[in-house]
N, C-alpha and C positions, 0 to 999 in steps of 0.2 A: 380474338380481337378483330380479325378481319370482318367477322359477322357484325360486330358492333360498329365498325367503320361504315359498312354498307348501309346500316340502318339510319345513319345520321342524315339530317336534313340538308346539310351543305353538300353540294356536288363538288367533286374534285376539279381543280383548275386544269390539271393535265391528266386525263383519264388513262394515259399510257403508263403512268407511274403507279406501281402497286408495291406495297410492303411485302417482301417475301423473305424466306429464310435465306441467309447469305450462303452462297455457294463456296465450297472449299476449293474448287478447282478453277472457277472463273472469277478472277478478282474484279473484272469490270462490273460484275453483279453488285459489288460493294458500292460502286459509283451510283448505280441505279437506286439501291436501297437507301443510301445517304441522301440522295436528291429527293426521294419520296418522303423521307423523314423531315427534311428541311422545308419542303413545300407544304406538307400536311401536318405540321407541328400541332396546330390547334385541334385538328381532327383527331389526332392520336391522343391528345390530352382528354378530349371529350369521350372518346371510346374507352379509355382507361377509367375515367370517372364513372361511366356507365357500368363497366365490369365491377369496379370496386363497390358500387351501390346495389348491385344485383344479388339478392339473397339466394337466388337459385344456383349461383356459381359455387364451386367448391371453395373451401376456406383457403386452399393453396392458391387458387386462381385469384381470389380477392386480395390475398397478401401480395402476390406478385404484381398485381395491377396497382396496388397502393405504393409499392416500392418503386415501380417504374414511373408512376405519376409524380412521386417525390423527386426522382431524378430529373424528369422533364420540367419540374418546377424550379430548377436551378438555372440561372441565366448563363452560367458557364456552358451548360450542355446545349442551350439554344444557340449561343454564339458559335460553338464548335461544330454544331450540325450545319449551320449556314456556311461556315468556313470550309469544312470538309466536302460539302456538296460542290462548291466552286472548284476546289483543288482537284478532287477526284474526277470531275467532269472534264477538266482540261487535260489531266494526265491520261484519262481514258481516250480522249480524242487523239492525242499524240500517239498513244499505243496502237490504236486502230490504224492510223496512217502509216506507222512504221511497219506494220505487219502486211501491208499490201505487197503483192508480188512485183508490181511494176515500179516501186519507189526507187528513185535514184539516190546514190550516196550523198550527193550535195544537198538534196532535199531532206534526207534523214538528219544530217548534221545541222541544217538550218532549223528543223523542228526541235531538236534537242536544245539548241541555243535559245530558241524562242521560249521553250519551257523554262530554262534557267532564268531568262529575263522576267518571265511571268512570276516565278517564285520570288525573285528579288523585289519586284514591284509590290508583292503582297505584304511586305513588312510595314508599309505605310497605310494599309487598308483596314487595320483592326477596327477603327471607329466605324467604318462602313459596315463591316460584318455585325458589329454590335447594334447599329441602327436597324439593320434588316432583322436581326433577332428580336429586337424590341417591338417591331411591327407585328411579329407573329405571336408574341406572348408578353404578358406583363409580369415577368419574373424578376427576381433580384439575385445578386450574387450570394452564395451560401454563407460567406463569412462576414457579410455586412452587419449582421446583428450579434456577432460574437465579440466578446471582449478581446482586447489585444493581450496576448500572453507575453509576459516579460521574461526574457532569458536571464538566468542568474549570471551576474557579472563577476569576473575574477579579477584579482589584483593586477594581473599583467595585461588586462584589456586596455585598449586606448581610451581616450576621453571622448571620442566620437560616439554619437548616439547610434544605436542599431537601426538600420533601415528595415522597416516592416511594410511589405506590400499587402494591400487588401483589395478585394473586389476586382475591378477592372484591371488595375495595374498588376495585380498578382497573376491573373489569367494571362495577361499579355507577356509578362516577363518570365513566368515559370512554365508556360505551356505553349502559347502561340508562337513566339519567336524561336524557341528551341525546336519546335516541330518544323518550322520553315527552314531553319538551318540544317536539320537532319535531312529533309527532303532535298535541299540544294546539294548537299554533299553526296547524297546517294545518286542523284542524276548526273552530277559532274564527275563522279568517280572514274569513269573510263578515261584514262590519260590520252587515249587516241583522239579525243576531240580537239580540233585545232583551237588554240587559245587557252587550253587548260595547262597550267604549270604546277 
């Protein structure tokens, strides 16, 4: 796929970002890989289209390219790529700062508090991530064209209608907010941070 990316007419906006195999030992490589995906989303789609249409490729490579292209064609993945690029970039910056030999304890605590504040602020930014994702690709949510499945109601169910989230709201409620909550709990877990009760 990298060969197909290099053949493309469009030049990368940030040539220092290259899609690579994610390292098992260096998690900061995940931040770089996610940022490369978010910034080059259209380029990756074009490269996958090129591979999928290339008859000289093996059938397995063509199949994998079509499957990945299908995944990139879902708005959920575009939004989450942009979201994770921002989140991992910030976490990576804090991690690098915390690993400095000369860091003072007060600075480390302030960095962690700043990261917690950043994660809280992200709850209101879903629409911004969606807008950025829509600038990169013209995809739609995977469940927008599916019929709403009705759950069988039982006699002891209340009279209230079942709430069914679709598209944007489903991604926000089922994925985006729970991820932010989990990240917040993970960062705030050390009880030694002042202000954590």
